[in-house]
C-alpha positions as CSV (number, residue, x, y, z in Angstrom):
1,X,-86.9,10.1,-43.3
2,X,-86.6,6.9,-41.2
3,X,-86.4,4.8,-44.3
4,X,-83.5,6.8,-45.6
5,X,-81.7,6.5,-42.2
6,X,-82.4,2.8,-42.1
7,X,-81.1,2.3,-45.7
8,X,-77.9,4.3,-45.0
9,X,-77.3,2.3,-41.8
10,X,-77.8,-1.0,-43.7
11,X,-75.5,0.1,-46.4
12,X,-72.8,1.1,-43.9
13,X,-73.1,-2.3,-42.1
14,X,-72.8,-4.1,-45.4
15,X,-69.7,-2.2,-46.5
16,X,-68.1,-2.7,-43.1
17,X,-68.8,-6.4,-43.2
18,X,-67.4,-6.7,-46.7
19,X,-64.2,-4.8,-45.8
20,X,-63.7,-7.0,-42.7
21,X,-64.3,-10.2,-44.6
22,X,-61.7,-9.2,-47.3
23,X,-59.2,-8.4,-44.6
24,X,-59.6,-11.8,-43.0
25,X,-59.4,-13.7,-46.3
26,X,-56.2,-11.8,-47.4
27,X,-54.1,-13.7,-44.8
28,X,-55.4,-17.1,-45.9
29,X,-54.3,-16.5,-49.5
30,X,-50.8,-15.7,-48.3
31,X,-50.7,-18.8,-46.2
32,X,-51.9,-20.9,-49.1
33,X,-49.2,-19.5,-51.4
34,X,-46.5,-20.1,-48.7
35,X,-47.6,-23.7,-48.4
36,X,-47.5,-24.2,-52.2
37,X,-44.1,-22.7,-52.3
38,X,-42.8,-25.0,-49.6
39,X,-44.3,-28.0,-51.4
40,X,-42.7,-27.1,-54.7
41,X,-39.3,-26.5,-53.1
42,X,-39.6,-30.0,-51.4
43,X,-40.5,-31.7,-54.6
44,X,-37.6,-30.0,-56.5
45,X,-35.2,-31.0,-53.7
46,X,-36.3,-34.6,-54.0
47,X,-35.9,-34.6,-57.7
48,X,-32.4,-33.0,-57.5
49,X,-31.4,-35.6,-54.9
50,X,-32.6,-38.5,-57.1
51,X,-30.8,-37.2,-60.2
52,X,-27.6,-36.5,-58.2
53,X,-27.7,-40.1,-56.7
54,X,-28.4,-41.6,-60.2
55,X,-25.5,-39.6,-61.8
56,X,-23.1,-40.5,-59.0
57,X,-24.0,-44.2,-59.2
58,X,-23.6,-44.2,-63.0
59,X,-20.3,-42.3,-62.7
60,X,-19.0,-44.9,-60.2
61,X,-19.7,-47.7,-62.8
62,X,-17.5,-45.9,-65.4
63,X,-14.4,-45.9,-63.4
C-alpha cells in the first residue's frame, strides 16, 4: 500500500512540475516573438528609408 501511495505522490509532483515549467516557458516564447517582430520592423524601416532616399536623389537629378 505504501508503494502505491509513493508512486501516486511522485506522479503528482512530476505532473505539477511539468505544468509549472510550461507556464514559465510560455512567456519567454512570447517575448522572443515580440523581439523578432521589432527587429523585422526596424529592418523594413531602414530599407524603406534607403529606397526613399535613393529615389529622391535620382528624381532630383532628372529635373
